[in-house]
C-alpha positions, 0 to 999 in steps of 0.5 A: 900139395903134390905127391912125392915120387921116389925114383923107379930106376937106379944105377949099377957099378959093377962091371963098368970101368970108369975114368981116372978122374971121374970124382974130379969131373963130377965134383967141377959140375957140382960145383959149376952148376949148384948141386950141394952134397951133405958134407957128412957125405963124401963121393970116392972109388969103390971097387965091388966085387966082380968089377972089371978095370976101372975104378968105380965111384960111390957115395959113402959116409965120411969117416969119423962123421956124424949120424944122419937122421931119417927124412934129411935131404943129403943131396940138392940137385938143381932141376936145370942140372938134369939132362933130359930131352927138354934141357938139351933141346933135343926137340927144338933141333931139326928132326927126321920128318914124322919122328917125335920123341916117345915120352915113356918106355923103350922109346923115351930110353932111346929118345934120352940116349939120343939127347945124351949122345948128342951132348957127348958129341958137343964134347967141352961145348956141352954144359953137361961135358964134366958130368959126361967125363965122370961117367963109365967110358964103355958100353955098360955091360947089359945082355942086350949087347952081349951078342955084339960082343960075341964077334969081339976078335980082340978079346977072346975071353970076353967073346967067349964069355958073351957067346956062352952067356947068350946061349945060356939065356935062350927062353929065360925071362930076360931073353923074352923081355929084353934081347932079341927083340930090343937090340933090333929096335935099337939098331933101327933107332940108330938107322932112322933117327940117329944118323938123320939128326946128325946129317940134318944138324950138321951146323950144331955137331961140328960135322961129327959122324955118328957110331953104333957103338957110341950110341950102344954107350949112350942107351946103356947109361940110359938104361942103367942110370937114368931116373923119371923125375917129373912130368916135364923132365921125364926120364932124365940123367940126374948127376950125383943121384946116379953115383949111389950104389944100390941095394935092397936095404937102402939108405936114401931115394931120390925124391921129386914133385912129380906133378909139375906143368908138363909144358914149363915145369912149373910146380906153382900155378901157371898160365898153362894151368888154364884149361878150355873153361878157364879154370885153374888147377891147384898146384902149389909147391910146399917150399922153394925146395920143392919148385927148384931141386930134386933131392936125395933123402935119407929113408932110414937112419944112418948110424956114423958106423956106416960105410957106403951109402946106398940108393934103392932099386925100385919096387919088385925088380925081378932078377931077370929086369934087375939083369936086363937093366943093370947087368946084375942079380940078386943071390935071393929075389922074392920078386921073381917070376916066369911068365907067359904071353897069353898067345903061348897059352891059348890057341890062335883059333880060340883066342879072342873067345877065350880072351873075352871070357877071361876079361869077364872073369878077372873083372870081378872076384879075383882079388877076393879069391886068391886071398891066402891061398897056398896055390894062387898069388896076385902079381903086384902091379900087374893091372890085370893087362893080359898083355903083361907077361907078369899077369900069367905067371909063376912066382918065387914060391912056384905059385900060380897067379890066379890070372893064369889059373883063369886062363887054363881053365877057361880053355879047359871049359871051353874045349870040354863044354863047348856048348855053353854061353860065355856067361855060363862058363865065368860062373863054372870058372869061378865056382871052381876058383872058390873050391880049389882048396875045399875037401868037400868038393864033388867029384866032378869039381875035383876032376875038373881041378886035376884037368886044370893042374894038368894043363898048368903042369904041361905048361911049366914042363914045355917052359922047362925045356925051353931054357938054357942050353939043351942036354947040359945040367946047369948046376954041374956047368955053373961049377966048371965056369971060372969066376972070370966069365961072370956073364955066363955065371950070372946066366946060368944062375938065372936059369937055375932060378927059373928052373927051380920056380917051374919045378916047384909049381909042377910039384904043388900042382901034382900034389893037388892032382893027388890031393883029389884022387 
């Protein structure tokens, strides 16, 4: 039996106009493609707080309906109904020389956006036409596209809002991870892949001309709505699953058997299972449903008094990630963090040496070392990879990641005690880490801790100076921004949250320094 995979990406419906016939289009698609929805549920229009024009759709419990037990499959979505690189036949088209769709990360999003865009261009000739008609008509309001709206001459308020929001995101995790470089990547993909695909496949596309704004829309839909479903389809648009709004206290989640044959999608044994030695993989579906469907399954009991039924965000997404992917943030998010690249902390000359020692340190005692510490935390799903900003970070409680502390400690030791060999540096750093909260430390150990904490304070202070708009108090500015400028408001709120984390870390580090005096 193969493990069930729950979705790691779910849709957002705030701030995106839908067509007036979104529901009828979606239900038509369901009828034509065998999508089954539990009769206790209904899809209807919803107007969440802060939405623009248009009528977003959502999923609700029918009035006067029955309770729904936990672990109930409330939606069955045939695997053939999802829109993916495989199901659309993207890989069968004539593609630019040297280009192969990437199955993960931004590359997968771009490839799926292309597949979706080509289906949009086909119009009624696409078997997903009715589903596509149910999707938001405009580019989803994501930070990556705000800079493209700053030149909008038709809507002065929207232009001012986009421009201000971009200026406030300066130095934040949203900018660091998702905006400047990503927009350049999308634009380059459009020029190097999308346009050539149109030129090479004129007979398939009825001589349609590509549009950058239309491709932006396709990418934004993928970013905000797509799911990773299994090893065959990979990142996919999943009709009805993306009609659910989402919240932290969710009722349902998308479930699928991820480990299918990547060549044909079979969950049962198939000819592709034979490896070079002629052995077979033991892969069997529990039921025909696992072989044929993805399901929306209840994760909790849903009483009949419930109104809207919600999906999950996916585990441990920070507000910066939520804003970048979906265009909104939570009032309080315990998964928040502020991070750094290792290259921002360690100079170029000593980078290779310091990172080599860091790897030796982190190969051993980190999980035991941070324990119940009030100073350190271990980032979830960080994997210890030094190329992840989350590894070197401060969390929502202002605690410093144990990996970041080790990096600062190694940097300090190598600068002040350069004659030590690598193994001695590792021993010293790990000893300092073990004694971070000890009241019985030697004077030398206490002095070393103070020096390392000074570096942490300096790192946070420097980052504070990089965030937001120079010389403008974020809280005071927020009071002056009207609700209609929601982009600016959530950008300022993100700035305030990151500032609070950094200041909390500074206070904790200073407290430790004083305690060591």
